[in-house]
C-alpha positions in Angstrom: 0.0 0.0 0.0 2.8 2.4 0.9 4.5 1.7 -2.5 1.4 3.2 -4.1 1.1 6.3 -1.9 4.7 7.2 -1.6 5.0 8.8 -5.1 2.0 10.9 -4.3 3.4 12.0 -1.0 6.8 12.8 -2.6 5.1 15.2 -5.0 4.2 17.4 -1.9 6.4 19.6 0.1 8.1 17.3 2.6 6.8 19.2 5.7 3.2 19.3 4.3 3.4 15.5 3.4 4.5 14.8 6.9 1.7 16.9 8.4 -0.9 15.1 6.4 0.5 11.7 7.3 0.6 12.5 11.0 -3.0 13.9 10.8 -4.2 10.7 9.2 -2.5 8.4 11.8 -3.9 10.6 14.5 -7.4 10.1 13.2 -6.8 6.4 12.9 -5.8 6.3 16.6 -9.1 7.9 17.6 -11.2 5.4 15.6 -11.5 2.1 17.5 -12.3 0.0 14.5 -9.5 1.4 12.3 -7.2 1.1 15.3 -8.0 -2.5 15.7 -7.5 -3.3 12.0 -4.2 -1.5 11.9 -3.1 -3.3 15.1 -3.8 -6.7 13.4 -2.1 -5.6 10.2 1.1 -4.5 11.9 1.2 -7.0 14.8 4.3 -9.0 15.4 5.7 -11.3 18.1 6.9 -9.5 21.2 10.6 -9.5 21.7 10.9 -8.2 25.3 13.9 -6.0 26.3 14.8 -4.3 29.5 16.8 -1.1 29.6 17.3 1.7 32.2 14.8 0.1 34.5 12.0 -0.1 32.0 10.4 -3.1 30.2 9.9 -2.8 26.4 7.8 -5.2 24.5 10.3 -5.0 21.6 13.4 -3.0 20.8 12.1 -0.8 18.0 11.1 2.8 18.8 10.1 5.9 17.1 12.7 8.7 17.3 11.9 12.2 18.4 11.0 14.7 15.7 8.3 12.6 14.1 5.6 13.6 16.5 6.8 16.9 17.9 3.6 18.0 19.6 2.3 14.6 20.8 -0.7 14.7 18.4 -0.4 11.3 16.8 1.4 9.0 19.2 -1.6 6.9 20.1 -2.2 6.1 16.4 1.5 5.5 15.8 1.5 3.0 18.6 -0.6 0.6 16.5 2.3 0.3 14.0 4.1 -2.0 16.5 6.5 0.3 18.2 7.9 -0.8 21.6 8.4 2.9 22.5 7.6 6.3 21.1 9.6 9.5 21.9 7.6 12.7 21.5 9.2 16.1 20.9 11.6 17.9 20.9 9.4 20.0 23.3 10.4 23.5 24.5 8.8 25.2 27.5 7.2 28.0 25.4 5.6 27.7 21.9 7.9 28.8 19.0 7.6 28.8 15.2 11.0 27.3 14.4 13.1 28.3 11.5 11.6 29.8 8.3 10.3 27.5 5.5 11.4 25.7 3.5 13.1 23.7 6.2 12.8 20.0 5.2 14.3 18.5 2.1 14.2 15.0 0.6 17.3 13.5 -0.9 15.8 10.5 -2.7 19.0 9.5 -4.5 20.6 9.2 -1.1 17.6 7.9 0.8 18.0 10.8 3.2 16.5 14.0 4.6 17.9 17.3 5.6 15.9 19.4 8.1 16.5 22.7 9.8 13.3 22.8 11.7 14.6 24.5 14.8 12.2 22.9 17.4 8.9 24.3 16.1 6.1 23.4 18.5 3.2 24.5 20.6 5.1 24.3 23.9 5.1 22.1 26.9 1.6 22.8 28.2 0.0 21.8 24.9 2.1 18.6 24.6 1.3 17.7 28.2 -2.4 18.0 27.4 -1.9 15.5 24.5 -0.3 13.0 26.8 -3.1 13.0 29.4 -5.5 10.1 29.5 -5.3 6.5 28.4 -2.2 4.9 27.0 -1.9 1.9 24.6 -1.1 -1.2 26.6 2.6 -2.1 26.8 3.9 1.2 25.2 6.8 3.0 26.7 6.5 6.8 26.2 9.5 9.1 26.2 9.5 12.9 26.0 12.5 14.7 24.4 13.1 18.2 25.7 15.1 21.2 24.6 15.5 24.9 25.2 13.7 27.7 23.4 15.7 29.5 20.7 15.7 32.8 22.5 16.9 31.4 25.8 20.6 32.2 26.3 22.9 29.2 26.8 23.7 30.3 30.3 20.0 30.1 31.1 19.4 26.8 29.3 19.0 24.8 32.5 15.9 26.8 33.4 14.2 25.6 30.2 15.2 22.0 30.7 14.0 22.1 34.4 10.7 23.6 33.3 10.1 20.7 30.9 11.3 18.1 33.4 8.8 19.3 36.0 6.0 19.4 33.4 6.6 15.9 32.1 7.8 14.0 35.1 4.2 12.7 35.9 3.5 11.9 32.3 6.6 10.3 30.7 8.3 7.0 31.3 11.6 8.6 30.5 13.0 12.0 29.6 15.5 12.6 26.7 17.8 15.6 26.8 18.4 17.1 23.4 21.7 19.0 23.4 22.7 17.8 19.9 20.4 19.3 17.4 22.3 21.4 14.8 19.3 23.6 14.1 19.3 25.8 17.3 22.2 28.2 17.3 24.8 27.2 20.0 22.9 24.2 21.3 25.7 21.7 20.6 28.0 23.7 22.8 26.1 22.2 25.7 27.8 18.9 24.9 31.1 20.2 26.3 32.0 18.6 29.6 31.6 21.7 31.9 28.4 22.8 30.3 26.9 19.3 30.2 27.9 18.5 33.8 26.3 21.8 34.9 23.1 21.0 33.0 22.8 17.3 34.0 23.7 17.8 37.7 20.9 20.4 37.8 18.5 18.0 36.2 19.5 15.1 38.5 19.0 17.2 41.6 15.5 18.3 40.4 14.6 14.8 39.5 15.5 13.6 43.0 13.4 16.5 44.5 10.4 15.6 42.3 10.6 11.9 43.2 10.9 12.7 46.9 8.2 15.3 47.1 5.6 13.5 44.9 6.5 10.0 46.1 6.4 8.9 42.5 7.5 5.3 42.0 10.6 4.5 40.0 13.4 6.8 39.1 12.2 8.6 35.9 15.2 7.7 33.7 17.0 10.6 32.0 18.8 9.9 28.7 21.1 12.2 26.8 21.0 12.4 23.0 24.4 13.0 21.4 25.6 14.2 18.0 27.4 11.9 15.5 30.0 14.6 14.8 31.8 14.6 18.2 35.5 13.9 18.1 37.1 11.3 20.4 38.0 13.8 23.1 34.6 15.4 22.9 32.8 12.1 23.1 35.0 11.2 26.2 34.0 14.4 27.8 30.3 14.0 27.1 30.3 10.5 28.4 32.2 11.5 31.5 29.6 14.2 32.3 26.7 11.8 31.7 28.2 9.1 34.0 29.2 11.6 36.7 25.8 13.1 36.8 24.1 9.7 37.2 22.2 9.8 34.0 20.6 6.5 32.8 21.4 6.1 29.1 22.5 7.6 25.8 20.8 8.0 22.5 23.2 7.9 19.6 22.9 9.7 17.3 21.2 12.9 16.3 21.5 14.2 12.7 24.8 15.1 11.2 26.3 18.2 9.6 28.6 16.0 7.3 27.8 16.0 3.6 30.3 13.5 2.1 29.3 11.5 -1.0 25.8 12.9 -1.5 24.3 13.0 -5.0 20.9 14.7 -4.5 20.1 18.3 -5.6 19.5 19.5 -2.1 22.7 18.0 -0.7 24.2 21.3 0.4 21.2 22.7 2.2 21.9 23.8 5.8 20.6 21.6 8.5 20.9 18.1 10.0 21.2 15.1 7.6 19.5 11.9 8.4 18.9 8.6 6.7 21.1 6.1 4.8 24.3 8.4 4.7 24.3 8.3 8.5 24.0 4.5 8.8 27.7 3.6 9.2 28.6 6.6 11.3 25.8 6.2 13.8 26.6 2.5 14.2 30.3 3.3 14.7 29.5 5.9 17.3 27.2 3.4 19.1 29.9 0.7 19.1 32.4 3.2 20.4 30.1 4.4 23.2 29.4 0.8 24.2 33.1 0.1 24.3 33.9 3.1 26.4 31.1 2.9 29.0 31.7 -0.9 29.6 28.1 -1.8 30.5 27.5 1.2 32.8 25.0 2.8 30.4 22.5 1.3 27.9 22.5 2.9 24.5 19.6 3.5 22.1 20.9 3.3 18.5 19.4 5.9 16.1 20.4 7.2 12.8 20.3 5.6 9.4 18.2 2.5 10.3 16.5 2.0 6.9 16.0 -1.8 6.8 15.9 -4.9 8.9 19.6 -5.5 8.1 20.5 -2.0 9.5 18.5 -2.7 12.6 20.3 -6.0 13.2 23.7 -4.4 12.6 22.9 -1.6 15.1 21.8 -4.2 17.8 24.9 -6.2 16.9 27.0 -3.1 17.6 25.7 -3.2 21.2 22.6 -1.0 21.2 20.0 -2.1 23.7 17.2 -0.5 21.7 16.9 1.2 18.3 14.8 4.1 16.9 13.7 4.9 13.4 12.4 8.0 11.6 13.8 8.6 8.1 13.4 4.9 7.4 9.7 5.3 7.8 9.6 8.0 5.1 11.3 5.7 2.5 10.1 2.2 3.6 6.7 3.1 5.1 5.0 2.0 8.2 5.7 -1.7 7.6 9.3 -1.1 8.5 8.7 -1.9 12.2 7.1 -5.2 11.4 9.8 -6.0 8.8 12.5 -5.4 11.5 10.8 -7.5 14.1 10.2 -10.3 11.7 
């Protein structure tokens, strides 16, 4: 079915096509009969995993960025995901960067985006997460800072989101690695990252103590694929010293080697097949360096079942897809699990 619809979707502006697709899946999630049919169509055998204190029915998740405002996650859940990560969410609404800001690179099976965290803000997303949740689904919320918040005040934005989503999320992901918010990646330096993460760890402890919320509310940190060896060492040292619970590797890349598509030199983060080898290598390197102290979610360039197997083989505890869905369609999750 997707092979029929994809050429039609690819005639539309990428952002508009994504909006229509997300609206359709949101409606599907609200219709019990449609939801039941889709659940049967995309059902697969559970392949239970446990990571950072949470139980996952399978290792395949949806990466942040697909459902920024939490509008379609209940519908997306019927496609077979073990977890869904909503966001990136900022405390206040913001429009993001000017359009056009998403570009397909079909010859390279890739996307470039420079969205800049557009969204309706934390209060709106929190309202979307209220209520019932599909059985067995783990829900994560990816958080970031507003564009106009100075780096020296970034902790305030992350704390505001942590407080807002602590009662609603199974885990929180800290986005300090998007290339589309000016200066954000500077938060991956050791001093800046330690300051940010120790502040979040302290607030998490306060929240868990004062609300008597069960569990530990795992906090994960999403890293860029473009870090050098020393930069990666510094980031991991900060993550470990602050007592964070896991790493997501990787975000989009600024690299542009070997691309053939017309939009190859657009500014923004590159995702998809050109990132496959790099993200897998980063995951393997993180796994080697942390020596079992942190689970890693592998993300970036997972376009097929073989890519998924290779990422898990590199040591990832779980994986996440996004651009693969654009090119392979919603059957990708079932194909991987098969």
